[in-house]
Structure formats: structure tokens, C-alpha cells
C-alpha positions in Angstrom: -74.9 88.6 -155.9 -75.9 91.2 -158.2 -76.2 89.4 -161.2 -79.3 86.5 -158.9 -80.9 90.0 -157.9 -81.5 91.2 -161.6 -83.1 87.4 -161.5 -86.2 89.1 -160.4 -88.4 92.3 -161.1 -86.7 95.2 -159.4 -89.8 95.9 -156.7 -89.5 92.8 -156.1 -86.0 91.9 -154.4 -86.9 89.9 -151.7 -87.2 86.9 -154.1 -83.6 87.0 -154.3 -83.6 86.4 -150.0 -82.6 82.1 -150.8 -80.0 82.5 -153.8 -78.4 85.6 -151.4 -78.1 82.8 -148.2 -77.3 79.6 -150.1 -73.9 82.3 -151.6 -73.3 83.4 -148.4 -73.1 79.9 -146.8 -71.5 78.4 -149.7 -68.7 81.1 -149.3 -68.4 81.6 -145.5 -70.1 78.0 -144.0 -72.8 79.2 -142.3 -75.4 81.7 -142.5 -74.2 84.6 -138.8 -76.1 88.0 -137.9 -73.7 89.1 -139.8 -75.2 88.0 -142.8 -79.0 88.0 -141.4 -78.7 92.4 -141.1 -76.2 92.7 -144.5 -78.8 90.4 -146.5 -81.4 92.6 -145.1 -79.4 95.3 -146.0 -79.0 94.6 -149.4 -82.5 94.0 -150.3 -84.1 96.5 -148.4 -85.7 94.5 -145.8 -86.1 93.9 -142.0 -83.6 91.7 -140.5 -86.8 89.4 -139.1 -87.3 88.9 -142.6 -84.4 87.3 -143.5 -84.1 85.1 -140.0 -87.2 83.7 -140.2 -86.2 82.3 -143.2 -82.8 80.7 -141.4 -85.3 79.3 -138.2 -87.5 77.4 -142.0 -85.4 76.1 -144.4 -83.5 73.1 -142.9 -80.5 73.4 -145.4 -80.1 77.5 -143.4 -77.3 76.4 -140.9 -76.5 78.9 -138.1 -74.2 76.5 -137.3 -70.9 75.5 -139.0 -70.7 72.0 -140.4 -67.1 70.2 -140.6 -65.3 70.5 -143.2 -66.9 66.8 -144.3 -70.5 67.4 -144.4 -71.9 63.6 -144.1 -76.3 63.8 -144.7 -77.8 60.2 -144.6 -81.6 60.0 -146.3 -83.9 58.2 -143.6 -86.7 58.1 -145.1 -88.7 54.9 -146.2 -86.7 53.5 -149.1 -83.6 53.4 -147.5 -84.3 52.8 -144.0 -85.2 49.4 -145.6 -82.6 49.4 -147.7 -80.3 49.9 -143.9 -79.6 53.5 -144.0 -79.7 53.5 -140.4 -77.4 50.9 -140.0 -75.1 53.4 -142.6 -75.5 56.1 -140.4 -73.6 54.1 -136.8 -71.0 53.1 -139.2 -70.6 56.2 -140.2 -70.6 57.7 -137.0 -68.6 55.0 -135.5 -66.5 56.6 -138.6 -65.8 59.5 -137.9 -66.0 59.4 -133.9 -69.0 60.9 -134.0 -72.0 60.2 -130.9 -74.7 59.2 -133.4 -78.1 60.1 -132.9 -80.7 58.4 -134.5 -83.6 59.9 -135.8 -81.9 63.5 -134.4 -82.1 66.2 -136.9 -79.7 68.2 -135.4 -76.3 68.3 -137.2 -73.6 66.2 -135.3 -70.1 67.4 -135.1 -67.0 64.8 -134.3 -65.1 66.5 -131.9 -61.7 67.9 -134.1 -64.3 69.6 -136.3 -63.4 67.4 -139.4 -66.7 65.8 -140.0 -70.4 66.9 -139.3 -73.4 63.8 -140.3 -77.0 64.6 -139.9 -80.3 62.4 -141.0 -81.7 64.1 -143.7 -85.1 63.6 -145.7 -85.7 62.0 -149.0 -83.0 62.7 -151.6 -84.9 61.4 -154.3 -82.9 58.8 -155.7 -85.2 55.6 -153.6 -84.4 53.1 -156.8 -80.3 53.0 -155.5 -81.1 53.1 -151.9 -80.0 53.7 -149.3 -78.1 57.0 -150.6 -76.0 60.1 -148.6 -74.5 63.1 -149.9 -71.1 64.2 -148.7 -71.0 68.1 -149.0 -72.9 67.8 -152.2 -71.8 65.1 -153.8 -74.7 62.2 -154.3 -73.0 58.7 -153.5 -75.8 55.9 -154.2 -76.4 52.2 -153.5 -74.1 53.2 -150.1 -72.7 49.6 -148.4 -74.8 50.0 -145.4 -71.7 47.7 -144.2 -68.9 49.8 -145.3 -70.2 53.0 -145.5 -66.8 54.3 -143.5 -65.0 54.1 -147.6 -67.9 57.2 -148.5 -64.9 59.2 -145.9 -61.6 56.9 -146.8 -62.7 57.5 -150.6 -64.5 59.8 -151.4 -65.5 60.0 -155.0 -69.1 59.9 -156.4 -70.9 57.2 -157.2 -73.4 59.0 -158.5 -74.3 56.8 -161.6 -77.5 57.1 -164.1 -78.9 53.2 -164.9 -77.5 52.5 -168.6 -80.2 49.1 -168.9 -82.6 50.0 -172.2 -86.2 49.7 -171.8 -88.3 46.8 -170.6 -90.7 45.7 -173.3 -93.3 46.8 -171.3 -92.3 50.3 -171.6 -93.1 53.4 -174.1 -90.3 56.0 -173.2 -91.6 59.1 -175.1 -90.2 61.5 -172.0 -87.3 59.1 -171.2 -85.9 58.0 -175.0 -82.5 59.2 -174.3 -82.6 58.6 -170.5 -79.7 55.7 -170.2 -78.3 55.5 -174.2 -74.9 55.1 -174.5 -74.1 57.4 -177.4 -75.9 59.8 -175.8 -74.5 63.3 -173.9 -76.6 66.4 -172.6 -74.7 68.9 -174.4 -77.2 70.9 -176.8 -75.0 69.9 -180.3 -76.2 66.1 -179.2 -79.3 67.6 -178.2 -79.8 69.2 -181.7 -78.7 66.4 -183.6 -81.6 64.3 -182.4 -84.1 66.5 -183.5 -83.9 69.5 -180.7 -85.8 71.9 -180.6 -87.3 70.8 -183.7 -90.7 71.2 -181.8 -90.2 74.2 -180.3 -90.1 75.9 -183.6 -93.0 73.8 -184.9 -94.9 75.7 -181.6 -93.7 78.7 -182.2 -95.9 78.9 -185.9 -99.0 78.0 -184.0 -101.5 81.1 -182.6 -101.6 80.1 -178.7 -105.5 78.5 -178.4 -104.6 75.9 -181.0 -101.4 75.1 -178.5 -103.6 75.2 -175.4 -106.5 72.9 -177.6 -103.8 70.6 -178.3 -102.6 70.1 -174.6 -106.7 70.0 -173.6 -107.2 67.5 -176.8 -104.9 65.7 -175.6 -106.0 64.5 -171.7 -102.6 65.3 -170.3 -102.8 64.9 -166.5 -100.3 66.6 -164.4 -97.9 64.1 -163.1 -96.5 65.7 -159.9 -99.3 64.3 -157.4 -103.0 66.0 -158.3 -103.2 64.6 -161.6 -105.4 67.8 -163.0 -106.2 68.3 -166.8 -102.9 70.3 -167.6 -104.8 71.7 -170.9 -107.7 72.8 -168.4 -105.6 74.6 -165.6 -104.4 76.5 -168.9 -107.8 77.6 -170.2 -107.6 79.7 -167.1 -105.1 82.4 -168.4 -107.3 85.1 -169.7 -106.1 85.3 -173.2 -105.8 89.9 -173.2 -104.3 89.7 -169.3 -103.3 92.4 -169.0 -100.8 91.7 -166.6 -97.4 89.8 -166.9 -98.1 85.8 -166.7 -95.3 83.5 -164.9 -95.2 80.4 -165.6 -93.2 78.0 -163.0 -91.5 74.6 -163.3 -91.9 73.0 -159.9 -88.6 70.4 -159.7 -88.6 70.1 -156.0 -89.2 66.6 -156.2 -89.4 65.5 -152.3 -91.9 62.9 -152.1 -90.7 59.8 -150.6 -90.4 56.9 -153.1 -89.9 59.3 -156.1 -86.9 60.1 -158.6 -88.4 60.3 -162.3 -87.9 64.0 -162.5 -83.8 64.2 -161.0 -82.9 61.9 -163.9 -84.8 64.4 -166.9 -82.7 67.2 -165.3 -79.6 65.5 -165.4 -80.0 63.6 -168.6 -82.2 65.2 -171.0 -82.2 69.3 -169.4 -82.8 70.3 -173.2 -86.3 68.4 -173.4 -87.2 70.2 -170.8 -86.0 73.7 -171.5 -88.1 73.0 -174.8 -91.2 71.9 -173.2 -90.6 75.4 -170.7 -90.0 77.6 -173.9 -93.3 76.1 -175.9 -95.3 76.6 -172.9 -94.2 79.9 -172.1 -95.3 81.1 -175.8 -98.3 79.6 -175.3 -99.1 80.6 -171.6 -97.4 84.1 -173.0 -95.4 84.6 -170.2 -91.8 86.3 -170.3 -90.3 84.4 -167.7 -90.3 81.3 -166.6 -88.6 80.3 -163.2 -87.2 76.5 -162.2 -87.8 76.1 -158.3 -85.8 72.9 -157.6 -84.5 71.6 -154.5 -82.1 72.8 -153.0 -80.3 69.3 -152.5 -80.0 69.2 -156.1 -77.0 70.8 -156.4 -75.7 69.1 -159.2 -78.8 69.5 -161.4 -79.2 73.0 -160.7 -75.8 73.4 -162.5 -76.6 71.1 -165.5 -79.6 73.4 -166.3 -77.5 76.8 -165.8 -75.8 75.2 -168.6 -77.7 74.3 -170.4 -79.8 77.1 -170.3 -76.6 79.3 -171.1 -76.3 77.4 -174.3 -80.0 78.0 -175.0 -79.8 81.1 -175.2 -76.7 80.9 -177.2 -78.6 79.4 -180.0 -81.6 81.9 -179.3 -83.6 79.6 -178.0 -84.1 81.3 -175.1 -84.1 85.8 -174.4 -84.7 87.9 -176.6 -86.3 87.9 -179.9 -86.6 83.8 -180.3 -85.9 82.2 -183.0 -87.1 85.8 -185.1 -90.5 84.9 -183.8 -90.8 88.2 -181.8 -91.1 86.8 -178.7 -89.0 87.4 -175.5 -87.9 84.5 -172.6 -86.4 84.6 -169.5 -85.5 81.2 -167.8 -83.7 80.9 -164.4 -83.0 78.0 -161.8 -83.9 79.6 -158.0 -83.0 77.0 -155.7 -84.9 75.9 -152.4 -83.3 75.2 -149.1 -84.9 71.7 -148.0 -89.0 72.0 -147.9 -91.3 69.4 -148.9 -93.7 71.6 -148.5 -92.2 74.5 -151.4 -94.0 71.0 -153.6 -97.9 72.5 -152.9 -97.8 75.5 -155.4 -99.1 78.1 -153.0 -96.1 77.2 -151.0 -93.4 77.5 -153.9 -95.2 81.0 -155.2 -94.7 82.0 -151.1 -91.0 80.7 -151.0 -90.3 82.1 -154.2 -91.3 85.5 -153.2 -88.8 84.9 -150.4 -90.6 84.2 -147.8 -91.8 81.2 -145.5 -93.4 78.6 -147.8 -97.2 78.5 -146.0 -99.4 77.3 -148.6 -102.3 80.7 -149.9 -105.9 79.7 -149.0 -107.9 78.6 -152.3 -109.8 80.4 -152.5 -108.9 83.5 -153.7 -105.2 82.2 -154.1 -106.0 80.5 -157.2 -101.5 80.8 -159.1 -103.6 81.3 -162.4 -105.8 84.4 -161.2 -103.2 85.1 -157.6 -99.8 83.5 -158.4 -96.4 85.0 -158.0 -96.2 89.2 -157.3 -100.1 88.4 -157.3 -100.1 87.7 -161.5 -100.9 84.7 -163.3 -99.4 82.5 -162.7 -99.2 78.8 -164.0 -97.3 76.0 -162.0 -96.6 72.9 -163.8 -94.3 69.7 -163.2 -90.8 68.8 -164.0 -92.5 65.7 -166.8 -95.3 67.5 -167.6 -93.5 70.3 -169.3 -91.1 67.7 -170.9 -94.6 65.7 -172.1 -95.9 68.8 -173.7 -93.0 68.8 -176.4 -94.2 65.3 -177.0 -97.6 66.4 -177.8 -96.7 69.1 -179.9 -94.3 66.8 -182.2 -97.0 64.1 -182.2 -100.5 66.3 -181.6 -102.9 65.9 -179.2 -105.5 63.6 -180.5 -102.1 61.1 -181.1 -101.0 61.4 -178.0 -104.8 60.5 -176.6 -104.5 56.8 -177.4 -101.9 56.6 -175.5 -102.8 54.6 -172.5 -106.8 55.0 -170.7 -109.4 56.9 -171.5 -109.1 59.8 -168.9 -105.4 59.0 -168.4 -103.8 59.4 -171.3 -100.0 59.2 -172.3 -97.3 57.9 -171.1 -95.7 58.8 -167.8 -92.9 57.8 -165.4 -94.1 55.3 -162.3 -91.2 54.7 -160.2 -90.5 51.4 -157.5 -88.4 51.1 -154.7 -88.0 48.7 -151.5 -88.6 44.8 -151.8 -87.5 44.2 -154.9 -84.9 42.8 -156.8 -84.3 45.5 -159.7 -85.6 48.9 -158.4 -85.6 51.9 -161.8 -87.6 53.7 -163.1 -90.3 52.8 -166.2 -92.0 54.7 -168.3 -95.5 52.9 -169.3 -98.3 54.0 -171.3 -101.2 55.3 -168.8 -103.4 52.5 -167.1 -101.7 49.8 -170.0 -99.6 47.7 -167.5 -100.6 46.2 -164.4 -99.5 46.4 -160.9 -98.2 42.6 -160.8 -96.3 43.2 -164.1 -94.6 46.1 -162.7 -93.4 44.5 -160.0 -92.5 40.7 -161.0 -91.5 41.3 -164.8 -90.8 45.1 -164.7 -88.6 45.6 -161.2 -87.5 41.6 -160.6 -90.5 40.6 -158.4 -90.2 40.5 -154.9 -86.9 39.8 -152.8 -85.9 36.0 -153.0 -88.1 33.7 -150.4 -90.3 36.6 -149.1 -93.7 37.5 -150.3 -95.5 40.8 -151.1 -96.8 42.0 -148.1 -98.2 45.9 -149.1 -97.5 48.0 -151.8 -98.2 52.4 -151.3 -98.6 53.1 -154.8 -97.9 57.2 -155.1 -95.5 58.2 -152.5 -95.6 58.6 -149.4 -98.8 60.1 -148.8 -100.8 57.4 -150.9 -102.3 55.4 -148.5 -101.6 51.5 -148.7 -102.7 48.5 -150.2 -102.4 45.5 -148.8 -101.0 42.1 -151.4 -104.0 40.0 -150.2 -107.0 42.9 -151.0 -109.8 42.3 -153.6 -111.0 45.7 -155.3 -114.1 46.4 -157.4 -113.4 48.6 -160.2 -115.5 49.8 -162.9 -114.8 48.6 -166.5 -116.3 50.5 -169.9 -117.5 47.5 -172.1 -117.0 47.8 -175.8 -121.1 48.2 -175.9 -120.5 51.6 -173.6 -121.8 49.3 -170.5 -119.8 49.9 -166.9 -119.8 46.6 -165.3 -117.8 46.2 -161.5 -115.1 43.8 -162.0 -112.6 42.5 -158.8 -109.9 42.0 -159.0 -106.3 41.5 -156.9 -103.4 43.8 -156.0 -101.8 42.0 -159.0 -104.1 42.7 -162.3 -104.5 46.7 -160.9 -103.8 48.7 -163.9 -101.5 51.6 -163.1 -104.0 54.8 -164.2 -105.3 58.2 -161.7 -109.1 56.5 -162.1 -108.8 53.0 -160.9 -106.1 53.3 -158.0 -108.6 55.9 -157.2 -110.7 52.9 -157.4 -108.7 51.2 -155.2 -109.0 53.6 -152.2 -105.4 55.1 -152.7 -103.7 57.1 -155.8 -101.5 57.5 -158.5 -100.2 60.7 -156.9 -96.3 60.9 -158.2 -95.9 57.9 -159.4 -93.7 56.8 -156.5 -94.6 52.9 -155.6 -93.2 51.7 -152.4 -93.4 47.9 -152.2 -93.1 46.4 -149.0 -92.7 42.6 -147.7 -93.7 39.7 -145.6 -90.4 41.2 -143.4 -91.8 44.4 -142.5 -93.4 45.8 -139.5 -96.5 48.2 -140.4 -96.2 50.1 -137.6 -92.1 50.2 -138.2 -93.1 52.1 -141.5 -96.1 54.1 -140.4 -92.9 55.5 -138.1 -90.8 55.9 -140.9 -93.4 58.1 -142.9 -95.0 59.7 -139.5 -91.1 61.2 -138.9 -91.1 62.4 -142.5 -94.3 64.5 -141.6 -93.9 66.0 -138.5 -90.7 67.6 -139.6 -91.8 68.3 -142.7 -95.1 70.7 -141.6 -94.6 73.8 -142.5 -96.5 75.3 -138.5 -99.1 77.4 -140.2 -102.4 75.2 -139.4 -102.5 73.8 -136.0 -104.4 70.2 -136.3 -100.9 68.7 -139.3 -98.7 71.2 -136.9 -99.7 69.4 -133.4 -101.6 66.0 -135.4 -98.7 64.8 -137.4 -96.1 65.6 -134.3 -98.7 63.1 -132.4 -99.0 60.7 -134.5 -94.8 60.0 -134.8 -94.7 60.4 -130.8 -97.2 57.7 -130.5 -95.9 55.2 -133.3 -92.7 55.8 -131.5 -94.0 54.6 -128.0 -95.4 51.6 -129.9 -91.9 50.3 -131.0 -90.3 50.9 -127.4 -93.2 48.7 -126.9 -95.1 51.0 -124.3 -98.1 51.3 -126.6 -101.7 51.2 -125.7 -104.7 49.6 -125.6 -106.2 52.6 -127.3 -103.3 54.4 -129.1 -104.8 52.8 -132.4 -108.1 53.8 -132.0 -106.0 57.5 -131.2 -104.0 57.3 -134.1 -106.8 56.9 -136.9 -109.4 59.7 -135.0 -106.0 62.9 -135.2 -105.9 61.4 -138.2 -109.3 62.0 -138.5 -108.6 65.3 -137.1 -106.4 66.1 -139.9 -107.6 65.4 -142.9 -109.3 68.5 -144.7 -109.1 71.1 -142.3 -106.4 72.5 -143.6 -105.5 75.0 -145.8 -103.2 72.4 -148.3 -103.8 69.1 -148.7 -100.7 68.4 -146.6 -103.0 67.5 -144.0 -104.1 64.9 -146.0 -101.0 63.8 -147.0 -100.2 62.7 -143.3 -103.2 61.2 -142.6 -103.8 59.4 -144.5 -100.5 56.9 -144.8 -102.1 56.7 -140.7 -105.9 56.1 -141.7 -104.5 52.9 -144.3 -102.2 51.3 -142.2 -104.0 51.3 -138.7 -107.5 50.4 -141.3 -105.4 47.6 -143.0 -103.3 45.9 -140.6 -105.2 46.2 -137.3 -103.4 43.2 -136.3 -99.7 44.4 -135.7 -100.4 47.7 -134.2 -102.5 45.4 -131.9 -100.0 43.8 -131.2 -97.6 46.9 -130.7 -100.6 47.9 -128.2 -100.9 45.3 -125.6 -100.8 47.8 -122.2 -103.4 48.4 -120.5 -105.0 52.0 -120.3 -103.6 53.1 -116.8 -106.2 53.5 -113.9 -107.8 56.8 -113.0 -106.1 59.0 -110.4 -108.0 59.3 -107.4 -110.2 62.9 -107.3 -107.1 64.6 -104.7 -104.7 64.1 -107.5 -106.8 65.6 -110.4 -107.1 69.5 -111.3 -110.4 69.5 -110.4 -109.6 67.7 -106.7 -106.7 70.2 -106.5 -108.7 72.5 -107.1 -112.0 71.7 -104.7 -110.2 70.7 -102.1 -107.4 74.1 -102.3 -110.7 76.5 -101.4 -109.1 78.8 -102.9 -111.2 81.7 -101.9 -113.9 83.9 -104.8 -113.2 87.1 -103.5 -112.0 90.2 -104.8 -107.9 90.3 -103.7 -108.9 93.5 -102.0 -111.2 92.2 -99.8 -108.8 90.0 -98.3 -104.8 90.9 -98.0 -104.0 87.3 -97.7 -105.9 85.8 -100.5 -102.8 86.4 -102.8 -99.6 84.1 -100.6 -102.9 81.5 -99.9 -104.1 81.3 -103.1 -100.5 80.7 -104.7 -99.6 78.3 -102.2 -102.4 76.9 -102.3 -101.9 76.3 -106.6 -98.2 75.1 -106.0 
């Protein structure tokens, strides 16, 4: 615990709250009153400062789990692959009363087993997935899920398939190589850390300009130009500058960062070290998902190796530059993917996003100091920009959509997987039918969610008007089908959706769109931080309405009510979570009106008689308006009337 506290500035001990809670829970199995009191005293805080974390982060438990604790992913890709059936079979095998959709942990009578549904485990391409204690099980057979109990052996196997001919692998060049190991010696033999050596000979503005020239856009979801973000840091900044690597990969449909961390951790560390040098940041934190326990261990080992070889720590490679990198584990909150929510969490608080302005991280970030938050894939790309030069990197992809990016395909395709492509050089049709093997046998494409579950859905039979630049410089509107859509930021935005985090979820014609939206709504209702009323209340109401529609209780007004709720969330919240939870509802209802109407056939009940309404009750009660002092009997009469 003392070592964990030492990862943060002496006057910022509160940041160690989550690490200490993890350590306590791993040792004792739960967070009890003693833990809250002890950790608070250790960090110089009040017990309420610790208790508010325990009640906010889903991975922290106030009750002991079973000796074997099973977490079953319930989000869309896993649900389509049979995770609800897997849950039923696991409950039957362990003697647990199954509680589908219930977020509470259920325990077997003797306490040997416990089970719960959890949100996305970032392995959508190998759905359905479960975690048994801290080990990930992929491609679980829903019909024989009990094998996880009878033969507990981790089944995580990173794919070893060679790159597809349409791929252009830079970041993923080592992923799946039969001769590849993740130790630093293998990395060095392959030219590892040579780009860091090159960067240390450049000036800070030179590195920033190379990243600007490259046109690299953030790969975490927003797509903001990385070099522009870096340029917000003043060259003569007097405060400490921090770099945060956002490894909180929790957008349903997205599973690229997991493989970078598991298969090529030193590539990420080299990208972080170069970025820290360019920003004059002496401390970097990797905020990693709490569910990535194995990934956190891999990164800790890699950091120790890099430090031993002088690539991290004091005076790296004799350059006079010091940089330390620390791992900070989250605890199961999707909102931590939002950069200011992540910063609040890193400071040891609930992950309530900050208002921008004034709290732009590059100005007022971690500990109110300038801070840059970049995604795992973005930081890895920095290494390759230094290696090949910004101008050459910009030649990959398309204008304003440069470089390569990793797209993840899951759902109703024959070969769910990840693919690294030049941005915009592969179409949606090529991605689905050539790279992912096409739609499952006997089915047809119905819809695609192109950028993670928060992206607006696209119908398979839509036609889109996309602006394209001609050789003579003119711009014309080109009408195209979904199969012809280039997989880049601008084309997907023009089609009415977004590239987002690169998580492509494919749905075939067997899927009920109300069911699919209900699954997404349940995710966002669970993950809302609760800070903003429109999001807190609206996400839950959208889930309740789609719940009711699936159970046969939908009324004719429900589709319009869903749209109205979504319209009143988007644009009215502190962070983009409002749009993330509203956009699926808005687009599903708009794109598939016939299916929503089919689930909403009941007529609206007639209005109550006047005497049964609130206004009628007040009118018939005839409660006097005179002050109580003028009529001693008013209190009882008034109370009876109200009752």
C-alpha cells in the first residue's frame, strides 16, 4: 500500500484510494466498514470520501463473493452470441437462482460460487466471454458453459491468423506472430526503442510538428487531431505537465487495445515515452480497466524491464530527461473513458465529468495542471510517425483521414476479428464480406453499428450521399450503398453515424431491433454516472420503455416517447455520454419504425374520471385555505382528505 501511495505526488495521496481499495478487496474479499475507516485514515481523508467510491464503482464489493466468482458479459455482441443462455446454464450448474439482467451478485447456497452479469469485457470478437475470478474465458459454448466450473482453465487465446491482404499493419505488425514474445529482449531485437532514441535527438517542437503534419486523429472515439491537442500545452509551462494513457477500453464492440497491451506492451511504452518527451511531461499514468487485471500485470512487468534498460526512469538513455510511468486500475465504470471523468477518477473521486470550459485538460487537468489524455492506439501511432516521418504517415489513408486504424468486427459475421487498415482505403462491404467472412450462412445483412454501441445505426438498404473530391479539385455528391461506404471519419459522419472507437457490430435479418436497442439501453442506464438529470433519468426511462415493449406491454405512443426522451438528453449534459445514450435510441426508432410499431400496439388507456385525478381529489376534498390557527380542526380534516 505504501508503494502504491508513492506513485502520486505527496500532496495528492487521495489518488491512491482506488489502488488501496483494490489491494484490500484482493486480500480480504470485500470492502467493509473497517476498510473504509482504515484507508481513509491512511490517506488523511474522511470515511465518506472512501465510501463514495465503494458505492460508485461496480467492481468494489461490500459483500463477499463466492470462492469462485463468475462474471458473464451481457452487452450486445455477447448477447447475440448466447451469453444469456450461458448465464442460465452456469446458474443451473452452480445451484444459483438465475437473475437475468440483475446487476446484483447471486451466490450459491453453500457460498462456493457467485455469479453476476457485467458490462462489456472488451473481447467482443470472441463472444460470448466470461471471467472466472480474474481469468478471461473466450468463445464460451452457451450449451456447455458448465465446463468453466468443472474444468477451470483459461481459454484466452489471441488470434494467430496472418494479416488479410487488405490490411496495412503498423501497430499490429507483431500481433499474432508465431515467433513473437512480449519480453523486452524480443522487442529490442526487432528494432524496439530505436524510435525513442531518434526522438530524444529532436527538439520538442519538432516532434509536435511531426505529429501535426501526420494528421493523426485520436483513435479513442472523438477523432480530435492529436498534434493540435498537444500544441495546447504552452512551451514555457511552469506547472508540471502530465500524460494519461486512456486504456479504459469499455465501449461495446471495441476490443483493439486489449491486444496491444497483451501482445506488444513495449510498443505502447515507447509511444508514451516519446510523447512525454515531446510534451515535457515527467509523469505518465496508464489508466487501465479494472477488468484488465492480466493486462495490468503485463504492463507492470514491461515497465520494470524498460526501467532496467534506462528507457524509463531517471535520465533516460543519458538524455537528462526523467519520466516515470505508473499503472492505475479503474473499477468498472464506463464513464471513465471520458477524459475529465477519467481525471476525476485518477484523483481518487467519483468519475463525474467536468464542465468544459473551463476544465479543458490541456489547461486544467490532473491536479489542475496541464494534462494530455490519449488513447492506447493513438500513443502507439506516435512511435510510427517518428519512425517514418509525419509527411509519409500522412500519405497513408485519405486526406483528413490519414494513417492506419484498427477496426473491430463482431456480431453476425463468419469471422469476427480485428483488422488494421489504411483509413478510408477499405469499404464497409470489403470489411464485412471479404475480411470478416460475410454474414452467417443463410442470413442477410440488416444493419451495422459502425463505431461502437454509441454510434447511430445504419440500415443495410440505405443510400447515402457522400461528398467526394475529384482530381480537378471540385467536390461532388456521390450516392452510394452501405457496402460502398469508405471506413473513415468523414464518410461515416456524412452517412449520419461516426467512426467512433472503431467497433463495428453487424446485425443480420434474424435480429429484433427493439431487442438490440433494449440491450444497448440497459448498458447506458447502468453506466450513467448520474451527475446530469437528463442522462440519469432519461437513460433509465428508455430502458424501461423498451423493456415493456419486449414484454408485450408496449403502447402506441412508445416509439414517439422514446424519440422525445432521446431528443431531450442529447446536447443537455456536461459530457458526451448524453449523446452516447441518446443516439442509439434516436437512430433505431427512426430507421426501423415498423419494428417498433409492431411492439407498440396497445391503445393508450383512457383518461381517469375527474374525481380520480390529482386535480379532482383536491377539488372534491374542499380543503380550506384558512390558516391552521383560525380552525383547530383543519389539521385532521386536511390530513384525512389527502389520505
